[in-house]
C-alpha positions, 0 to 999 in steps of 0.5 A, a space after each residue: 317175776 316176783 313183785 313185792 306188794 307191801 314194803 315196810 321201811 323202818 326210819 329213826 331220823 338218822 341219815 342212814 335210815 333216810 338213805 335206806 328210805 330212798 332205796 325203798 322208794 325206788 323198790 316200791 315204784 318198780 313194784 307198784 307197791 304199798 309203802 308202810 313207814 314205821 318209827 318205833 319209839 323205844 319206850 325203854 330208853 326214856 322210862 327212867 327220864 320220864 320220872 323227871 320230865 313228863 313231856 318226854 313221851 309227848 315230844 317223842 310222839 310229836 317228833 315221830 309224827 313230823 318225821 313220818 309226815 315228811 317221809 310220806 310227802 317225799 314218797 308221794 312226790 317221788 311217785 309212790 301211790 300208796 303210803 301208810 304211816 305207823 308209830 309204835 311203842 316198845 322194842 324196835 327189835 321185836 315190833 318191826 319183824 313181828 307185829 309190824 309185818 303182821 299188821 302191814 302184810 309186808 313181804 319186804 322189810 327195808 332198814 339201814 345198817 347199824 352205825 354201831 361198832 363191834 363192841 356196841 353191837 355185842 352189848 346192845 345188838 343191832 336192830 337190823 340184825 334182829 330184823 334179819 333173824 326174826 322176820 318171816 319175809 325178805 329183808 333188805 339191809 342197806 349198807 351205810 358204807 355205800 352212802 355217797 359223800 354228797 348224799 343230803 337228807 331231805 327229811 332228817 336234816 340237821 335243822 329238823 333234828 335241832 328243831 325237835 330236841 
């Protein structure tokens, strides 16, 4: 039976990413795998804002650190034995399927499906789509249409998001 040894889960603080994270926890436990949690700070999205607000990159880094700490705690409490946290900078579309896979030795990438509509996907493209196209390993794209109505995030809560604005 094939077993995944290194699972890479991409999180961005969204409810959909947390749903994918819970599925990644289950896969990691079943396979006795290492779980690497990555948050990529897309520096392109705030490059122009930084000219007016020099603290934006530090705030983004603090947010990512708190987010990953919360996910690490959740994974450990749910029985994952080995957890690694990664914060990287740049385009998530290229960092996750290339650099992060190489760094972690991932044999499975898990991510949430995009919440973008067809026009937005056409214009900016989806990160999950880019991962599927470029990854050298298996990819699990967790469909957000399957997200139960009663799913309540533990880490990416509204309070957490509001606290870190």
